[in-house]
N, C-alpha and C positions, 0 to 999 in steps of 0.2 A: 491705364485711368478709363478700361473697360470693366467690367461685369461691378465683382459687390462692391472689388475695392470705388471705384470711379459713383456707383451707387450711392457710398456712406457720404464721401466728399459732397458728391453735388446736394444729398437732402439735407447733412450738415451747414453746407453754405449759404443752402434758400433757409434752413430756419435761420439761422443767425443772421442773414443779410436783413428776412424782412421780420425782425424783432429788432430792427434797429444797429445789432451789432458788429458796422461794417471793418473794423479793425482786425476783429477774430472771424469772419470770416473769407476777409481776403487770404489770411493769413491759413483758415481749411486749403482752399483753394491752392494757394502755396507748396501745399504739404502733395504737392503730384512731380514737383520739381525731384526731389529725392528718393522718392517711386518710381519714380520713371529710370534714375541713376543708376537703382539695380540690375538692368538689361547690360550696360557698359561694367558693373562689376562680374557679373557670369562673365563676358566674353574674356574681361581679365585672366579669369582662374580658369575658367574652360574646363571645369569640369563635369563630367557624365554624371548624366541621373543614375541614380538605380534600376538593374535591370530584369527582362522577366527572368534570365535563369537564375538570378539570385535569388526575388521576392515575387510576394505577388503585386503585381503594378495594374491601377486599375486610371482609366485615361491616355489620351494619344503622346507623343511626344513632344514636350515641349522644349526642348534645349537646353542651353546647358543648367547646372543643379546646385551653385553657389555662389554667394548663397540666395537663402529661398525669399523672392520676392515679396508671395504672402504674409512669411513672418515678417518679413522687414516690416512690410504696410499696417500689418495689424498693431506691431510696438511702436512706431512710430504715431497711428495715427490713434490712437486707444491713449498712448502718454502724454501727446499734444490736448487733447479735449480732455484728461484727468487734470494736468494740469489746470486749463480755462475754467473747469467747474467751480471752484471757490470764487468767480464774477460772475458766473451764472446764476448758482442759487443759494442759499443762505444755511435751509437745511442743512447740516453737519452730518443726520444719520444718509442722509440722499446722497453727498460725497460720498461719503465711507462705502456707501452699496452700490454705486456706479463704478467706483474705482476697484473694487473688488471686481464686481462683472466685467467691468475692461479687463482684466488682469485674466481671470476666468478665461473668456474669451478668448485671450491669446496665445494662452494656455493650449484651448481645445484645439484651436487650430494647429498648432505645432504638432501637436496630435495624431490629428488627423490624417498631414502633411504626408508625416510618417509612414503611418496604416496605410495610406492609399497607394505608399510605394512612390511617392513622385518626389520626394527627395531626402537624403541620407537626416542621421540628425542633428550630423553638427552642418547639414548644412541650414535646417531651423536654426540651431544656437547663433550660428553667423548670421544667419538675419533678423533677429531677433537682437544681436549686439551693435549693428547699423541704422536697426529700425532707432531703437534707445538715443545712441549719440547723433544720428539727427533733429532723433525730440530735445534731446536737450539743447543741442544747437536753435532748432526752432525756438523752445523755450525763449531763447536769451535776446534772438533777434525780435520777437512778439514781445516783452517788456521793454527794449529800445525802443520800438515803436511805439509803446502804450505812452510812456513818456514823452518822445517827442508829441503824439498828438494833443498830451496835456502843455505843451507849450501852443501848439497851433490846431485849439480845439474846434472848428468849423471847416479844416480838410477833406475832411469826409465825410460834412455835411449833404442835404442834398443840392445846397445851395455852393457848395463849395465845387461839387464833385459835380457841377453845369459850368463853374468857372472855369472849371479844368477842361473839361471839353468843346468851353468855346476860345482855351488861349489854341488845346492841340487844332482844332480848325482853322486860324488864323493862321499858324505854323505851317499848317499843309499847303496852303494858300498860298503863302510865299507873297 
């Protein structure tokens, strides 16, 4: 949630929300949920990180190693955004270029994690696998939500959000 991952999600959320792409913005924010699951997965596996007696380690201790939460985040975030691109732009070349940059970025992050001694290669591969699985799930949920939204078009409009807020206030007031 903090650092680069949080900044990427916050920036993408703000950009989409301000462009009126509310459903897309909400789903980008929902990407934080699978991101947070990496802490539970790492405590479940509880595999130690590389140590300085085996490899050169840069940075301080950061808990368990498998799966890499960073690799998982980039696979999830870039995978989901790569799927959204056709809805955000009509440029076929732009879509291909962005998807290639996303794939290259995720690959370079994984290589960097191993080179820095922060993760074993299998940690990064595991993070990618979890990230892709979560991305597939989020894309399916997003498509379902878009179908629902097409049947209820004003739900996420300004007026719809104000009505929802008024109903929540009435429920709280009891």
